[in-house]
C-alpha positions in Angstrom: -22.0 148.1 75.1 -22.7 149.3 71.7 -25.8 149.6 69.7 -25.5 147.4 66.7 -27.7 147.5 63.4 -27.6 144.3 61.1 -28.9 144.3 57.8 -29.7 140.5 56.6 -30.0 139.6 60.2 -31.8 136.3 59.1 -29.1 135.4 56.4 -26.5 132.7 57.4 -23.8 135.0 58.3 -26.0 137.7 59.7 -27.8 135.3 62.1 -24.3 134.2 63.4 -23.2 138.0 63.9 -26.6 138.5 65.5 -26.3 135.8 68.2 -22.6 136.7 68.9 -23.2 140.3 69.4 -26.1 139.8 71.7 -23.9 136.8 73.6 -21.4 139.8 74.1 -23.8 142.1 75.5 -24.4 144.4 72.8 -28.1 145.7 72.2 -28.8 144.6 68.6 -31.2 145.8 66.1 -31.9 142.9 63.4 -33.1 144.1 59.8 -35.1 141.3 58.4 -37.0 141.6 55.2 -40.7 141.0 55.3 -40.7 138.1 53.2 -38.0 136.3 54.9 -38.5 132.6 55.8 -35.5 132.7 58.0 -36.5 135.1 60.7 -36.6 132.2 63.3 -33.0 132.1 63.3 -32.8 135.6 65.2 -36.3 135.6 67.1 -36.3 135.1 70.8 -32.6 136.0 71.3 -32.1 138.4 74.6 -31.2 141.8 73.5 -32.2 141.6 70.0 -35.0 143.7 68.5 -36.3 142.5 65.2 -37.2 145.4 62.6 -39.1 143.7 59.6 -38.6 146.1 56.7 -36.8 146.1 53.5 -33.9 148.6 52.7 -36.3 150.8 50.7 -38.6 151.2 53.9 -36.4 154.1 55.2 -39.0 155.4 57.3 -39.3 152.3 59.2 -35.4 151.3 59.9 -34.1 154.9 59.5 -34.7 155.9 63.3 -32.8 152.8 64.5 -29.9 153.3 62.3 -29.4 157.0 63.3 -28.9 155.8 67.2 -26.5 153.1 66.1 -23.0 153.0 67.2 -22.2 150.4 64.6 -23.7 149.1 61.4 -23.3 145.8 59.7 -24.3 145.9 55.9 
């Protein structure tokens, strides 16, 4: 399966995509803004790794993106 990175993973569409890709067996890296109040939408999903970082925090999320097979933004 693919390693997928999703920005805005705690948003309405992002959380649905996160759950669906994980359900299909993909490894999901969910990028969630540190100030997001919706992070619970993707917490505790098997196969999902959450990275709390904004898009400007490149040193935090860049290693995950470099290893991704697919990127959803």
